[in-house]
Every structure is written in structure tokens, then in C-alpha cells.
C-alpha positions in Angstrom: 0.0 0.0 0.0 1.5 3.4 -1.0 1.9 6.2 1.4 -0.8 8.9 0.8 1.9 11.6 1.2 3.9 10.0 -1.6 0.8 9.8 -3.8 -0.1 13.5 -3.1 3.3 14.9 -3.9 4.8 13.8 -7.1 8.3 14.9 -6.0 8.2 12.4 -3.1 6.9 9.6 -5.3 9.6 10.5 -7.9 12.3 10.4 -5.3 11.1 7.0 -4.1 11.0 5.6 -7.7 14.5 7.1 -8.4 15.9 5.5 -5.3 14.4 2.1 -6.3 16.0 2.4 -9.7 19.4 3.4 -8.2 19.2 0.6 -5.6 18.5 -2.0 -8.4 21.4 -0.6 -10.5 23.8 -0.7 -7.5 22.7 -4.3 -6.9 23.8 -5.2 -10.5 27.1 -3.4 -10.0 27.5 -5.3 -6.6 26.9 -8.6 -8.4 29.5 -7.7 -11.0 32.0 -6.7 -8.3 31.4 -10.0 -6.4 31.8 -12.1 -9.6 35.1 -10.2 -10.3 36.3 -11.0 -6.8 35.4 -14.7 -7.2 37.1 -14.9 -10.6 40.3 -13.3 -9.3 40.3 -15.8 -6.4 40.1 -18.6 -8.9 42.9 -17.1 -10.9 45.0 -16.7 -7.8 44.5 -20.4 -6.8 45.5 -21.5 -10.3 48.6 -19.3 -10.3 49.7 -20.3 -6.8 48.9 -24.0 -6.6 48.9 -25.2 -10.2 51.7 -23.0 -11.7 53.5 -22.6 -8.4 54.0 -18.9 -8.9 53.5 -16.1 -6.4 50.7 -13.6 -6.6 50.9 -9.9 -5.7 47.6 -8.1 -6.4 44.9 -10.7 -6.2 44.2 -10.7 -2.4 44.0 -7.0 -2.2 41.8 -6.8 -5.3 39.4 -9.4 -3.9 39.1 -7.6 -0.5 38.3 -4.4 -2.2 35.8 -5.9 -4.7 33.9 -8.1 -2.3 33.7 -5.5 0.4 32.6 -2.9 -2.2 30.0 -5.4 -3.4 28.6 -5.8 0.1 28.3 -2.0 0.5 27.0 -1.4 -3.0 24.3 -4.1 -2.6 23.1 -2.8 0.8 20.5 -0.3 -0.6 18.8 -3.1 -2.6 18.8 -5.3 0.4 17.0 -2.6 2.4 14.6 -1.9 -0.4 13.6 -5.5 -0.7 13.5 -6.2 3.1 16.2 -8.8 2.7 18.1 -7.8 5.8 18.0 -9.7 9.1 15.4 -8.4 11.4 14.1 -9.6 14.7 10.4 -8.7 14.6 8.8 -10.7 17.4 8.0 -7.7 19.6 6.7 -5.4 16.8 4.7 -8.2 15.3 3.2 -9.0 18.7 2.3 -5.4 19.4 0.8 -4.6 15.9 -0.9 -1.4 15.0 0.5 2.0 15.9 3.1 0.6 18.3 4.5 -1.6 15.5 4.7 1.3 13.1 6.3 3.6 15.7 8.9 0.9 16.5 9.8 0.5 12.8 10.0 4.2 12.3 12.3 4.7 15.3 14.5 1.8 14.0 14.6 3.4 10.5 15.5 6.8 12.0 18.4 5.2 14.0 19.5 3.3 10.8 19.3 6.6 8.8 21.4 8.5 11.4 24.1 5.8 11.5 24.3 5.4 7.7 24.3 9.2 7.3 27.3 9.5 9.6 29.0 6.6 8.0 28.4 8.0 4.5 29.8 11.4 5.6 32.9 9.9 7.2 33.4 7.7 4.1 33.4 10.6 1.7 35.9 12.5 4.0 38.1 9.4 3.8 37.8 9.1 0.0 38.6 12.8 -0.5 41.6 12.6 1.8 42.9 9.5 0.1 42.5 11.3 -3.3 43.9 14.6 -2.2 47.0 13.2 -0.5 47.6 10.5 -3.1 47.4 7.7 -0.5 48.4 4.2 -1.5 47.8 0.9 0.2 51.4 0.3 1.1 51.4 -3.3 -0.2 53.5 -5.0 -2.9 50.9 -4.0 -5.5 50.5 -0.5 -3.9 47.6 0.8 -5.8 45.9 4.2 -5.1 43.6 3.8 -2.1 40.7 6.1 -3.2 39.3 3.8 -5.9 39.0 1.0 -3.4 37.3 3.2 -0.9 34.8 4.8 -3.4 32.3 1.9 -3.3 32.1 2.4 0.5 31.2 6.0 0.1 28.8 5.5 -2.8 27.2 2.4 -1.1 26.6 4.1 2.2 25.3 7.2 0.5 22.8 5.2 -1.5 21.9 3.2 1.7 21.2 6.5 3.5 19.0 7.8 0.7 17.2 4.4 0.5 16.4 4.8 4.2 14.9 8.2 3.4 12.8 6.6 0.6 11.6 3.8 2.9 10.6 6.3 5.5 8.7 8.3 2.9 7.2 5.2 1.5 5.6 4.7 4.9 6.4 1.0 5.1 8.8 1.3 8.0 
């Protein structure tokens, strides 16, 4: 059931629809990042254990790609209700109490994700501005590996706003 406020104001409905599209798009990107990480792990295993050669970049790439995939996929998980939730108390209360508990939980999630998104962008900007590198044998620039964290948490924050406006919290 759609929120009457969202139906009344096309800008709110448009924002909700935009976030749904962006969340789906980020889920596809997350899937691609995860697949890339898995393929690189397979390549690393082949190089190390079949060819007997050392590897230099595969572990770091996999950490960045799989972690980025988790964060880029989080807005879609929130949108579809795929996250882990303990709902015994809200389900038992029902009605207004249930809706109030879900709203409070969403507002707390929104505040946390907003703070994390802000801090992530500060970290990305610092890594870019100061040309930070990972300090490993491969030693790539750090900011490209951090960017999915900032984008994912920003999209998650905006998806929280969309879910609150949708009225299904």
C-alpha cells in the first residue's frame, strides 16, 4: 500500500522511484564486483597452486571488490526487506506501536548510515587529495578501493529516506 503523502506529492513519489532504480542498479554493480572477486580468487588459486608462482595483487583486489560489493548491494537489500530483522516484539504489538517501533529503528539506521556516509566521503577525499596508496607490494591508489564504500553508504542513507517516505517502515 502506497503512502498517501507520496501519492499526493509527485516529487516524493519521484524520489522513491528514483531510489528504487538506483538501488537496483547498484545491486547489479555489486553482483559484477562480487563475480570479479570470485574470478580473481580462482585465478589466484590457479597461479599459486597449479603453476607454483607467487601472486601480488589478487588478495587486495578481492578484498576491495567483495567489500565494495557488500556495500553497493546494501541499498537493494534494504529496499527488498532482505536484511536480518528480529520482529517478534513489533509483530506481537501490531498497529500503531509496530509502526512507531519500525519508524524509530529506521531513523536510527538513517542516522548511523548518514554518519558513515559522511565519514566515508571524507576518507575518500583525503585519500585522493593526498595520493594515498595501500602500502602493499601491489601498492595501488587507495581512493578507488574506498569509493564503493562512500557510494554504497550514501545510497543506503538515501534508500532509508525513501523507505521512511514510502511509509512501510
